[in-house]
C-alpha positions as CSV (number, residue, x, y, z in Angstrom):
1,M,-183.7,-69.5,-74.8
2,S,-180.4,-71.5,-75.2
3,L,-177.2,-70.8,-73.3
4,E,-173.7,-71.7,-74.3
5,K,-172.2,-74.5,-72.2
6,P,-169.9,-72.3,-70.0
7,L,-172.8,-70.0,-69.3
8,V,-175.0,-72.9,-68.2
9,G,-172.4,-73.8,-65.5
10,A,-171.9,-70.2,-64.3
11,C,-175.7,-69.8,-64.2
12,G,-176.0,-72.8,-61.9
13,V,-173.3,-71.6,-59.6
14,F,-175.0,-68.1,-59.2
15,H,-178.5,-69.6,-58.8
16,V,-177.2,-71.9,-56.0
17,S,-175.3,-68.9,-54.4
18,A,-178.4,-66.8,-54.5
19,E,-180.6,-69.6,-53.0
20,L,-178.0,-70.2,-50.2
21,S,-178.0,-66.5,-49.4
22,R,-181.8,-66.4,-49.3
23,R,-181.6,-69.3,-46.7
24,G,-179.1,-67.4,-44.5
25,W,-175.8,-68.8,-45.7
26,V,-172.8,-66.7,-46.7
27,A,-172.0,-68.2,-50.1
28,M,-168.7,-67.6,-51.8
29,P,-168.2,-68.8,-55.4
30,T,-164.7,-70.0,-56.0
31,I,-164.6,-68.7,-59.6
32,R,-163.5,-72.1,-60.8
33,N,-160.0,-72.0,-59.4
34,K,-160.6,-74.6,-56.6
35,A,-160.7,-78.1,-57.9
36,G,-164.0,-79.9,-57.2
37,I,-165.5,-77.0,-55.3
38,D,-167.6,-74.3,-56.8
39,I,-168.9,-72.6,-53.6
40,I,-167.8,-72.4,-50.0
41,A,-170.7,-71.6,-47.8
42,S,-170.9,-70.7,-44.1
43,K,-173.8,-70.3,-41.6
44,E,-173.3,-69.8,-37.9
45,D,-170.7,-72.5,-36.9
46,R,-171.1,-74.6,-40.1
47,D,-169.0,-74.6,-43.3
48,V,-169.9,-76.6,-46.4
49,K,-168.2,-77.1,-49.8
50,I,-170.4,-77.4,-52.8
51,Q,-169.9,-78.8,-56.3
52,V,-172.6,-77.5,-58.7
53,K,-173.6,-79.5,-61.7
54,T,-176.0,-77.8,-64.1
55,N,-178.2,-78.9,-66.9
56,S,-180.4,-76.7,-69.0
57,Y,-184.1,-76.8,-69.6
58,G,-185.7,-79.9,-68.1
59,K,-182.8,-82.4,-68.2
60,I,-182.3,-84.5,-65.1
61,K,-179.1,-86.3,-65.9
62,Y,-175.8,-84.7,-65.2
63,P,-172.5,-85.5,-66.9
64,M,-169.7,-86.0,-64.5
65,S,-166.0,-87.1,-64.8
66,K,-164.3,-90.1,-63.2
67,S,-162.6,-87.7,-60.8
68,N,-166.0,-87.1,-59.1
69,E,-165.9,-90.6,-57.6
70,D,-162.9,-89.5,-55.6
71,L,-164.4,-86.3,-54.2
72,I,-165.7,-87.5,-50.9
73,E,-166.0,-85.4,-47.7
74,D,-168.6,-85.2,-45.0
75,N,-169.1,-81.5,-45.6
76,L,-169.0,-81.7,-49.4
77,Y,-172.3,-81.6,-51.2
78,Y,-173.4,-81.7,-54.8
79,I,-176.2,-79.4,-55.8
80,F,-177.6,-80.5,-59.2
81,V,-179.4,-77.7,-60.9
82,T,-182.0,-78.0,-63.7
83,L,-182.5,-74.7,-65.4
84,K,-186.0,-73.9,-66.7
85,N,-187.5,-71.0,-68.7
86,E,-185.9,-67.6,-68.3
87,F,-188.3,-66.4,-65.6
88,E,-188.8,-69.7,-63.7
89,R,-186.9,-70.8,-60.6
90,P,-184.6,-73.7,-61.4
91,D,-184.9,-77.1,-59.7
92,F,-182.3,-77.9,-57.1
93,Y,-181.3,-81.4,-55.9
94,V,-179.0,-81.5,-52.8
95,V,-177.0,-84.7,-52.4
96,N,-174.1,-85.6,-50.1
97,S,-170.8,-86.4,-51.9
98,I,-170.5,-89.8,-50.3
99,L,-173.7,-91.0,-52.0
100,V,-172.7,-89.4,-55.3
101,A,-169.2,-91.0,-55.3
102,D,-170.6,-94.4,-54.4
103,Y,-173.3,-94.2,-57.0
104,I,-170.9,-93.1,-59.8
105,K,-168.4,-95.8,-58.9
106,K,-170.8,-98.7,-58.6
107,T,-173.0,-97.9,-61.6
108,H,-170.0,-97.4,-63.8
109,E,-168.6,-100.8,-62.8
110,K,-172.0,-102.3,-63.7
111,W,-172.2,-100.4,-67.0
112,V,-168.8,-101.6,-68.1
113,T,-170.0,-105.2,-68.1
114,M,-173.5,-104.6,-69.5
115,P,-174.3,-105.5,-73.1
116,P,-174.6,-102.5,-75.5
117,R,-178.0,-100.9,-75.8
118,T,-177.4,-99.7,-79.4
119,K,-176.3,-101.5,-82.6
120,S,-173.0,-99.6,-82.8
121,G,-171.5,-101.4,-79.8
122,R,-172.7,-104.9,-80.9
123,N,-170.0,-105.3,-83.5
124,M,-167.2,-105.2,-80.8
125,S,-166.1,-108.3,-78.9
126,E,-167.0,-108.3,-75.2
127,E,-163.4,-107.9,-74.3
128,E,-162.9,-104.9,-76.5
129,R,-166.2,-103.3,-75.3
130,I,-165.2,-103.7,-71.6
131,R,-161.7,-102.3,-72.3
132,K,-163.2,-99.3,-74.1
133,R,-165.9,-98.7,-71.5
134,S,-163.4,-99.1,-68.6
135,A,-161.3,-96.3,-70.1
136,S,-164.3,-93.9,-70.3
137,T,-163.9,-90.9,-68.0
138,M,-167.5,-89.7,-68.3
139,R,-170.3,-90.7,-66.0
140,Q,-174.0,-89.8,-65.7
141,F,-175.8,-89.1,-62.5
142,P,-178.2,-90.7,-62.2
143,N,-178.0,-93.3,-64.9
144,Y,-180.0,-96.4,-66.0
145,A,-177.3,-98.8,-64.6
146,G,-178.5,-97.6,-61.1
147,N,-181.7,-99.4,-61.7
148,M,-179.9,-102.7,-62.0
149,I,-177.9,-102.4,-58.7
150,P,-180.0,-103.5,-55.8
151,E,-178.9,-100.8,-53.4
152,F,-179.8,-98.1,-55.9
153,Q,-183.1,-99.5,-57.2
154,E,-185.1,-97.3,-54.9
155,F,-182.9,-94.2,-55.6
156,S,-184.6,-91.3,-57.2
157,I,-183.0,-87.9,-57.6
158,E,-186.5,-86.4,-57.1
159,D,-186.2,-87.5,-53.4
160,Y,-183.4,-84.9,-53.1
161,K,-185.3,-82.0,-54.6
162,D,-184.9,-78.9,-52.4
163,E,-183.3,-80.9,-49.6
164,W,-181.5,-77.8,-48.3
165,D,-181.8,-79.1,-44.7
166,L,-179.1,-81.6,-45.5
167,L,-176.6,-78.8,-45.3
168,E,-177.8,-78.0,-41.8
169,L,-176.8,-81.4,-40.5
170,V,-173.0,-80.8,-41.0
């Protein structure tokens, strides 16, 4: 089953809201009118803001924009959702915004200066390639450049699978 792109995102928000509710949180989707925040959740005396990024059917890389590297708050979390087959529970990865922002910023800086992996970029001068890549507003989380930065070599998104307890630490 294949969903249209806007439905994939909405599906992720509602899956996260349902999972939060199941875990005792009051989850309020923002209906896309609050920049950078898809869900506001409360439990006892804790409030968290959540940005949901969703991919469909087995993908574990999430496209993000440059603006995500500026979304940093102690109580802001990214929940990355990988949808599966229609009747299967999706995979959830819960990551603090501070780590996500740092990862996106540093891996993009590294990627800008790396040689191209495909033939299409090899015809450009290094200066032209760096200028073009620097202007890019799209990021991937996680991405292959993370393997080349010492502080992220041990990073694996799988380590954050179902780490819902991170929300309790706020």
